[in-house]
N, C-alpha and C positions, 0 to 999 in steps of 0.2 A: 623234737626236727623235723624226722619222721609223720606226721605231724601234718605239717608244717606244709611236707615236701606232695605228699599225699592233695591235701587242699590245693594248692598250688596248678598243681595237673592236673583234677579237676577243671576250676578254673577254669584252666587254658579251655579246653577241650568245652567244656559248655558254655565257654567266646569263641569258638575257632574262627567260626562264619558271620557275627556277632559285627554291628555297623557300632559300636564302642570297642575296645579294648577292655581289661579290666580291672585296668590304671584309669582311664576315659569314665568308665567308670566310674569309680574309686573316689573322684574327684567333684564324680555334680552332685555323687553324695554326700561325704566333704561338707557340699556347699549349704544341703535343703535334704537330709536323707529323713524328719516323717516328720516340718513342718520346721521343725529346728538346726540348724546346719549346724557341723563342731564347730567350723570357725570363731562364730562368734564365741565361745567358750577356751577353744585348746590353739589357733591365732590361725592365721592360714594355709601355713602346711604341717600344724603338729605340736609345736616351740612352749605351748603354751603363751596362758597369759591370768592379767590376776583379773577374777571378772564384775570386784563388786571390793568396797570393805564392809564393815559390820562392827561399831560399839560396840570393843566387853569389858570391863571394867576401865574403865571411862578412854580408856588407847582406842585410836581404827585398829580395826584386821585382816589385815588383804583375803580377797577369798582366792584360788588360787587356782586352775586347770592348772593341771600337769603336765610334762609336756609327754604325751602317743606314740612317738618316730626314736625306734628302736627299745621297743618292749619284746615280749615274747610273743607268740599267736595267742598262746593262753590264755593269757594278763590280758588283755585285749580282747578277747574272745567273755571273755569273763564279765568282765567291760561293762562292754553292751549291757551281753539277758541278763544283766543285772543289775544294774546302778548304785550310785552311793552314795551318799552323804546328795551333792551336788548334783550329781551325774543321774543322767536320766534315764529307764528301759527304754531299750528298744525294741523292740519286732526282727529285725532281721535277721534274712532269706543269712545261708550260709555262705550261698556267692554271697550274697554285697557285706561280709561280716572281709571275707574276701576280698573284694574286690579292694575296700573302704584297706586294706593291709596295704593290701602293696602301694598302694597311690602314697601311706603315708613311712613304708620300706622301699621303695624303688630301685635299693641296690642290693636288694639282699637276696 
């Protein structure tokens, strides 16, 4: 929790005089961070969604992008930096990751 507080403080300092707030920047990034937007898989507000289906043992199995709101900052940051399964690895700066997190978790 201390780590996220420090990152949020840094983000506020870095964006203090900028045109876009961290929330607004996060919203823009969420729609298209690097060619493919988070919104396409995780839904409009990070609620998660079925991406597609694959056939496995003769049955259709959904490929699900999980809900990404309410997760810890550390888990969120790790998923963006490392990628897993169908999740691509993104090369985002710390301030971009913090802005995305603020957009997805505005009441934290």
